[in-house]
C-alpha positions in Angstrom: -19.6 16.5 1.6 -23.1 15.7 0.4 -26.0 18.2 1.0 -28.9 16.3 2.5 -32.5 17.1 2.0 -33.3 17.6 5.7 -37.0 18.0 5.3 -37.3 14.7 3.4 -35.1 12.9 6.0 -37.2 14.3 8.9 -40.4 13.2 7.2 -39.1 9.7 6.6 -37.8 9.5 10.2 -41.2 10.6 11.6 -42.8 7.8 9.6 -40.3 5.3 11.0 -40.9 6.2 14.7 -44.7 6.2 14.2 -44.5 2.7 12.7 -41.8 1.3 14.9 -42.5 2.5 18.4 -45.8 4.0 19.6 -44.3 4.7 23.0 -41.4 6.7 21.8 -43.5 8.4 19.2 -45.9 9.6 21.9 -43.1 10.8 24.2 -41.3 12.6 21.3 -44.4 14.9 20.7 -43.6 16.6 24.0 -40.3 18.0 22.8 -39.8 21.4 21.1 -39.8 21.1 17.3 -36.1 21.1 16.8 -35.4 18.5 19.5 -38.3 16.4 18.3 -37.0 16.2 14.7 -33.5 15.3 15.9 -35.0 12.6 18.1 -36.8 11.2 15.0 -33.5 11.3 13.0 -31.7 9.3 15.8 -34.6 6.8 16.0 -34.5 6.2 12.3 -30.8 5.2 12.4 -31.2 3.0 15.5 -34.3 1.3 14.0 -32.5 0.7 10.7 -29.5 -0.8 12.5 -31.8 -3.1 14.5 -33.7 -4.2 11.3 -30.5 -5.0 9.4 -29.1 -6.9 12.3 -32.2 -9.0 12.7 -33.3 -9.0 9.0 -36.5 -7.3 9.9 -38.6 -4.4 8.8 -39.6 -2.2 11.7 -39.2 -5.1 14.1 -41.1 -7.6 11.9 -39.3 -10.6 10.5 -38.8 -10.5 6.7 -40.0 -13.7 5.0 -37.4 -14.8 2.4 -38.7 -16.3 -0.8 -35.7 -18.5 -1.3 -34.1 -20.8 1.2 -30.5 -19.7 2.0 -31.0 -16.0 1.2 -30.3 -14.8 4.7 -27.0 -13.0 5.3 -24.6 -14.2 7.9 -24.7 -12.1 11.1 -21.1 -10.9 10.5 -22.1 -9.7 7.1 -25.1 -7.8 8.5 -22.8 -6.2 11.1 -20.4 -5.2 8.3 -23.3 -3.5 6.4 -24.3 -1.5 9.5 -20.7 -0.4 10.1 -20.1 0.6 6.5 -23.2 2.6 6.2 -22.6 4.3 9.6 -19.0 5.2 8.7 -20.2 6.8 5.4 -22.8 8.8 7.4 -20.2 9.9 9.9 -18.0 11.1 7.0 -20.9 13.1 5.6 -21.3 11.0 2.5 -24.5 9.9 1.0 -25.3 6.3 1.9 -28.2 5.5 -0.4 -30.2 4.7 2.7 -32.5 7.3 4.2 -32.0 6.1 7.8 -28.2 6.3 7.7 -28.4 9.7 5.9 -30.5 10.7 8.9 -27.5 10.0 11.1 -25.3 12.0 8.8 -27.7 15.0 9.1 -27.9 14.6 12.8 -24.1 14.7 13.2 -24.0 18.0 11.4 -26.4 19.5 14.0 -25.4 17.8 17.2 -21.8 17.3 18.7 -21.9 13.5 18.6 -18.5 11.8 19.0 -17.4 8.7 17.1 -17.0 7.0 20.5 -20.7 7.5 21.3 -21.6 5.9 18.0 -19.1 3.1 18.4 -20.6 2.2 21.8 -23.9 1.6 20.2 -22.4 -0.5 17.3 -20.6 -2.7 20.0 -24.1 -4.0 21.0 -24.8 -5.2 17.5 -21.3 -6.9 17.5 -22.3 -8.8 20.6 -25.4 -10.1 18.9 -23.6 -10.9 15.7 -21.1 -13.0 17.8 -24.0 -15.1 19.3 -23.2 -13.6 22.7 -25.0 -14.7 25.9 -24.7 -13.1 29.4 -23.1 -15.2 32.2 -23.7 -12.8 35.1 -25.8 -9.9 36.1 -22.9 -7.6 35.2 -22.7 -9.1 31.7 -26.4 -8.4 31.2 -26.1 -4.8 32.3 -23.1 -4.3 30.1 -25.1 -5.5 27.1 -27.9 -3.2 28.1 -25.4 -0.4 28.2 -24.3 -1.0 24.6 -27.7 -1.5 23.0 -29.7 1.1 25.0 -27.7 3.0 27.6 -25.3 4.3 24.9 -28.3 5.4 22.9 -29.5 7.3 26.0 -26.2 9.2 26.1 -26.7 10.2 22.4 -30.3 11.2 23.2 -29.2 13.4 26.0 -26.7 15.1 23.7 -29.5 15.6 21.1 -31.5 17.3 23.9 -28.6 19.7 24.4 -26.8 18.2 27.4 -23.1 19.3 27.2 -20.7 16.5 26.5 -18.8 17.3 29.7 -21.9 17.1 31.9 -21.1 13.5 33.0 -23.7 13.3 35.7 -26.7 14.0 33.5 -25.2 11.7 30.8 -24.9 9.0 33.4 -28.6 9.4 34.3 -29.6 9.3 30.6 -27.6 6.1 30.2 -29.5 4.7 33.2 -32.8 5.3 31.5 -31.7 3.5 28.4 -30.5 0.5 30.5 -33.9 0.5 32.3 -35.7 0.4 29.0 -33.6 -2.5 27.8 -34.1 -4.5 31.0 -37.9 -4.1 30.6 -37.6 -5.3 27.0 -35.6 -8.4 28.2 -38.3 -9.2 30.8 -41.2 -8.7 28.4 -39.6 -10.5 25.4 -38.2 -13.7 26.9 -40.4 -15.8 24.6 -39.8 -13.8 21.4 -36.0 -13.8 22.0 -36.0 -17.5 22.6 -37.8 -18.0 19.2 -34.9 -16.2 17.5 -32.3 -18.3 19.4 -31.4 -15.6 21.9 -31.4 -15.4 25.7 -30.5 -12.2 27.6 -31.1 -13.6 31.1 -27.9 -14.3 33.0 -26.9 -18.0 32.8 -26.1 -17.9 36.6 -29.6 -16.8 37.4 -31.1 -19.5 35.2 -28.9 -22.1 36.8 -30.0 -21.0 40.3 -33.6 -21.3 39.3 -33.0 -24.8 37.7 -33.8 -23.6 34.2 -32.1 -25.1 31.2 -31.5 -22.1 28.8 -32.3 -24.3 25.8 -35.7 -25.0 27.3 -36.5 -21.6 28.7 -39.8 -21.5 26.8 -41.0 -24.8 28.2 -44.3 -24.4 30.2 -42.8 -26.4 33.0 -40.2 -23.6 33.5 -42.7 -20.7 33.7 -43.1 -20.7 37.5 -39.3 -20.6 38.0 -38.9 -18.1 35.2 -41.2 -15.6 37.0 -38.7 -15.2 39.9 -35.8 -14.7 37.4 -37.7 -12.0 35.5 -38.8 -10.3 38.7 -35.1 -9.7 39.4 -34.8 -8.1 36.0 -37.8 -5.9 36.7 -36.3 -4.9 40.0 -33.1 -3.8 38.3 -35.1 -1.8 35.8 -36.8 0.0 38.6 -33.5 1.0 40.2 -32.1 2.4 36.9 -35.4 4.2 36.2 -35.3 5.8 39.6 -31.7 7.0 39.0 -32.7 8.4 35.6 -35.5 10.5 37.2 -32.8 12.4 39.1 -31.1 13.4 35.9 -34.4 14.4 34.3 -34.9 17.0 36.9 -31.9 19.0 35.4 -33.4 19.1 31.9 -35.6 21.9 30.5 -39.3 21.4 31.3 -40.5 19.9 28.0 -37.5 17.6 27.8 -38.1 16.5 31.4 -41.7 15.9 30.7 -40.9 13.7 27.6 -38.3 11.7 29.5 -40.5 11.1 32.5 -43.4 10.1 30.2 -41.2 7.5 28.5 -40.1 6.3 31.9 -43.7 6.0 33.1 -44.7 4.1 30.0 -41.9 1.5 30.3 -42.5 1.4 34.1 -46.1 0.4 33.3 -45.0 -2.4 31.1 -42.6 -3.6 33.9 -45.5 -3.6 36.3 -47.7 -5.7 34.0 -44.9 -8.2 33.6 -44.6 -8.6 37.3 -48.4 -8.6 37.9 -49.2 -11.3 35.2 -46.6 -13.7 36.6 -46.5 -16.9 34.6 -49.0 -15.4 32.1 -46.7 -12.5 31.2 -45.7 -14.2 27.9 -49.1 -15.3 26.6 -49.2 -12.2 24.5 -46.9 -9.1 23.9 -47.4 -6.6 26.7 -47.9 -2.9 25.9 -49.9 0.2 26.9 -53.0 1.4 25.1 -53.7 5.0 23.9 -55.8 6.0 26.9 -53.3 4.5 29.3 -50.4 6.3 27.6 -52.4 9.6 28.0 -52.7 9.0 31.7 -49.0 8.2 32.1 -48.1 11.3 30.2 -50.4 13.4 32.4 -48.8 11.8 35.5 -45.4 12.7 34.1 -46.5 16.4 33.7 -47.3 16.5 37.4 -44.1 14.7 38.3 -42.1 17.2 36.2 -42.9 19.9 38.8 -41.7 17.8 41.8 -38.2 17.1 43.0 -37.2 13.5 42.5 -36.2 11.1 45.3 -32.5 10.6 45.8 -30.9 8.3 43.3 -30.5 4.7 44.4 -27.1 3.0 44.5 -26.7 1.1 41.3 -24.8 -2.2 40.7 -22.6 -0.6 37.9 -22.1 2.9 36.7 -21.8 4.1 33.1 -18.0 4.4 33.4 -17.8 0.8 34.6 -20.1 -0.5 32.0 -18.4 1.3 29.1 -14.9 0.1 30.1 -15.6 -3.5 31.0 -15.2 -6.5 28.7 -18.4 -8.5 28.4 -18.0 -12.2 29.2 -19.5 -14.7 26.8 -21.6 -17.8 27.2 -21.5 -20.1 24.2 -25.0 -20.4 22.6 
């Protein structure tokens, strides 16, 4: 079993989160040092998997010098799986981000099933998957983000048998991904993807192939509003679980929830103009949302809403497929 240079891996992971996600970087600073470093290690692996899957670098598309140099999606998935398996076995991968996962698994009781649930999301994208129903969309959100939330909770010290808190951590990940879907409709369409349920689009009279057409924007607003409403429900459920975390962890989780909630609000507020430019939060706005989370951390949350699907249902269900 290889001996990793933990300090070097942490430094590289810190650089990755700073470059890849200002929102998560801001929230991670609220954790104690050990948890913060482990969060960075987890982020580095997730970011690397995303980048390999989409042939990007920190979320930005790589421009190929030669036509035909792009790898097939199934080959990219195979690369992710191979490097992840090496990391899980404690072997050196030759890739800092996957070595970060190997180091993390020596420090935190992550199970192979937790990791596999995340890889299943990349498999869906590699297969050109599209959601048919609301349940399909939620199951996709579980694999690409809810399952990461479960790992994140374990990183924060939540016991593997504390199913209730793990459920709430999953809910927060799902909420984050729903917000991403609402915000990134245009960007996803440009890469040939659509994560809005086909049934919802049909009800709104929108052809999935012409989702970015200006004539569809008014109808699209109502569809995206449904996504934002779901995100709000899952965020509210996650706040209940956050109340059972240690203070600094609770503060960090609620800060991230507030930041994504603000993005959600802007998407709804802007209506048909929501996709004119990428929506985010500025530095001062983030500071205000973090401060609000500090106050919220001292209050009892409202009761959890009833959700369409639980973590157990999402993890065990088979996702239906709509041909692209």
